N, C-alpha and C positions, 0 to 999 in steps of 0.2 A: 748941291748934294741932296739926294732924296732923304726925306725924313723917315727914319726907321724906328723911331721910339715907340710908335703905336703897335709895332709887331713884337716888342719885348714883353715878356711875361704875360702873353695872352692866355687867358683862362678858358678852359673848355669843360662843359658839364659831362660827367660820365657816370656809369654804373659799373661796378666791378663784379664779374661773374666767375664762379669757380665750378668746373664740371665734375671734379673728383676731390675727395678729401685728400689734402696734402698736395693738390695740383696747383698749377699756376692760376693767377687771377688775371682775367682778360677784361679790358675796358670796352664798353659798348656805349653808343649814344642813347640817351634815355628815350628819345622819340616821344616826348610828352608823358612818359610813364614815371611814376614815383614809387620807389621800392624801399623797403626796410631791410635791415640786416636779417639774414636767415629766411627771407622770402624766397620763393622760387620764380624764375622767369623763363619764358620761351624767347630765344634770341635767334637771329639770323647769322649763320656762319658760312664759311667756304664749303663746308660739307652738307649744308642744308639747315633745317631748323633743329635746334638743340635745346635741351632742358638743363638748366643749371641753377645753382644756389647763389644768392646775393652775398658776396663777401664784403663789398663796399657799397653802401647805399649812395644815392645821388650826392655827388660832391664835385667841386671845381678843382681841376688840376692844371698845371702848366702845360701848354701845348707841346713842349719839348718831351713830356713824359708819355706821349701817345704815338702810335704808328698809324697815320691816316691812310686810307679813310676808315673811320670807325663804322662798324656795322651796327644796325639798330636792335634795340630791345623791342620785340614784337608786342609783348604784353606781359604783365605780371600774371603768373600761372593761376589758372582757375582750378576749382576742384576737379573738373573734367580733365584738365591737363595733368594734374597730379596722378589721377587714375590711369591715364594713358601711359605715363612714365612707369608706373608700377607694372602695367601689363607688358611694357617693353622689356622690363627686367626679367619677367617670367619667360618671355620669348627668347631672351638671350641665353638663359640657362638651358632651354631646349635646343637652341642653335648650337651651343657648345657640345652637347651630347651627340647631336647628329654629325657635326664636323669631325669629332673624334673618331666616329665610325668610318667616315669617308677617308680620313687620313690612313687608318689601318687598312682599308680596302685598297687604297692606292699604294700601300707599302712605303710611305714616306717617313724618313727619320726626322721628325719634328715634334716638339712638345707644345701642345696647345695651352695657352694661358687664359685667354679671355675672349668673349664675344661682346660686341657693342653695336647696338642699333642707333641710328640717328633718331631724333624725336618723331619725325614723320615717317620712319621706317623706309626711307628711300635708299638707305645704304646700310650694309652690314659689314663690320670690320672684325676680322679675327687676328688676334695677336699671338705670336708663337716664338719659341726659341729653337735654335738648331746649331749644330757644330759648324756647319758651312752653308754654302748657298744651296737652295732647294728649288728644283723645277716643279712649281705647283700649278702650272697652266691648266692641266687637265682637271686638277682638283677645283680650281676656280670655276671652270665650266660646269662641273658637276654640282657645285654649291649654288651657282646662279640658277640652274634649272630646278633645283630643289626649293630654294627660298623665293624665287621670282623677284629678286631685287639686285641692286648693284652690290658686288662683293669685292672687298679688299683684304688681302692677307699682308700683314705687316710684321716683319721680323724685328724682335727687340733683344736687348742685351740682358745679362743676368742681374744687373742692378735694377733694370726696369721690371724684371720679373718679381723681384723682392718687393718693389713698390706696389705692383698690382696685387700680389698675393697677401702682403701684410704679415704680421707675426710679432713675436717678442724678441727684443735684443738681449744681450748678456746682462744688461743693466736691469732687466725685468720690465722695461717699458715698451710700448708699441714702437715699431720701427719709425725713426725720424722721417724717412723718405715717404712713408705711407700716411703720415699724420700732418706734418707741417712744413716739410722741406720741399719747395717747389722744383728745385734744380739740383742736378748732380754736379759737384765741383771737383777739381783735381785734389787728390789727397796724397800725401807723401810720407815716407818713413821719417823724414826729418821732423815732421810735425809731432809724431809720437815721441821722438827724442826730446824735443823742446818741452813736452808736457811730462817728461820724466816717467814715461810708461814703459812697461816691459815690452821688449821687441819680439816676444813670442807671438808668431802670427795668429795662433788660435785665440789670443787675448785681445788683439787689436783689429781683428777681421770680423765683419758682420756675417749674417746668415748667407749673404750672396757670395761670400768668399773673398770679397774685396775689402780694402781698408775701411774702417768705420767712418761714416759721414761726419759723426760728431767731432772727429779729429780736426776737420776743416772749420766748422762753424764756431768751434771754441778756440781756434788757433789765434785769431786776432787779439783776443783778450789775454791769452798767455804771452804773446809777443810784447804787448804793451806793459804787462806786469813784470816781465823779465827785464825790460829796459829800465824799470824803476828799482830793480833789486840788485844789490852787489853780487857778482858771480862767484861761483865756487873757486877757491884758491886766491881770491882777492884779500889783500891785507887791509884791515879796518881798525879804527880806534873806537873802543866802547867805553862805557862808564867804568869798566873793570880793568881796562888796559888795552894794549894792542894785541890783535890775534888774527888768525886766518880763517876765512869762511870755509866750512866743511860741507854745508848742506843748505839749500834754499827752498822756501815754499812761497813762490810768487803770489799765489792767490790769497794766502793768508797774510802776506807781507812780512814774513818772518825769516830769519836766517839763524843758522847755528854756527857759533864761532869757537875755535879752539884757542884758549889762552893758557899758556904753559901746558899742563896736562889735563885740564878740565874743559868740557864742552858746555857752552851755555847758549840759551836762545834769546834773541833780541828782535825787536821790531826794526825794520830796515831804516826807518826815519831816525832811529836813536843811535845810529852809527855813522862814522865818517870814513869814506874810502881814502886810504893812503896810497895804495898802488893796485893796479889791475894785473891779473895773471897774464903770462905770455900766451899769445895765440898759437894754437897747434897748426902745423903746416898742412896737414891732410884731413883735418876733422871738420872743415867748414864746407865741404862739398855737398851739394844736394844729392839726396839718395834716389832721385827720380820720383815719379808719381804714378797714380792710377787714375784713369778717366772714369 
C-alpha cells in the first residue's frame, strides 16, 4: 500500500489579500515577497493585475484550506503603485458619470451602482441592478469605443447593492455586509423568533429590504444558549419552591419563574428541571428563508 502520510497536513505558505472592505480574503502564493498586515500588494488574478490590502501576512496554512493553483503576489506595492491605484479611483468616478449618461441615451431601465478598473486598466467593470434581464449589448459597444478597454456589465442583487453603497443600520452602526461580513448567508424568520425579536418586518429588515444579516451570524450563539436554558412553560425546582418558567433570557443565562402568584428571577444553573413543556404540533416548522 502506498505511503500517504507525507501528504497529510501539508503546509503551504500564503498571503491573504482583500480587495474591498468587508470583502472576502483570497490566498496568493508569496512568490518570495514578505508583506505585513495593512500593506498593499499588486497580485495576479484571473481578471489581470489587481491592487489589494494585506489581510493576512505571510503564514502557513493546511493545503486543504486552499484552492490550487494559487496565483502569485507580483510585488508589495510601491509608492508609484499606490498613486496608480488612486488615479484609477478617480477614473472610476468619471467612468461612472459617463456610463450613467450612456444608459440614459440608450433608454435602459437599469440602476448603475459602481465602476471598477483592474489595476492595469485592462478591464472596466460596471455593476448595476435592474428588475429583469437587460439587453445591454449596444451599450457595451458604446462604452468600449469610449473607454478603449474591455468592458463588463455585471447585474447584482439588492443585498450586493447595500454592500457596495454602505450606510448605517437601525443599530446605528455601519452595515455588517460592507464592513466585516464577507458572504451572504440564508436568513429566516425562525431565527428572529428564536432570538425573541419582534416579527415586524420594519424592525428585522435591513436597508436592502431583506432580513438583517446579524440574525444569521448571531444565530449559533442563541441556539447554544437556548439549549442550556430551561424553556418557557417548563416546571423547575428553585430555592424557593417549584414553579413554572414564564420568561427566559438565554444570553444573560437567567429565567423568570412563577411560584404561587409571584414571579422571581433565577440563574439557570440554580434551578433543576422537573418536567418539559409539551411540544406544539404546528409551531416547529421552518418559516423559510431569504438568500
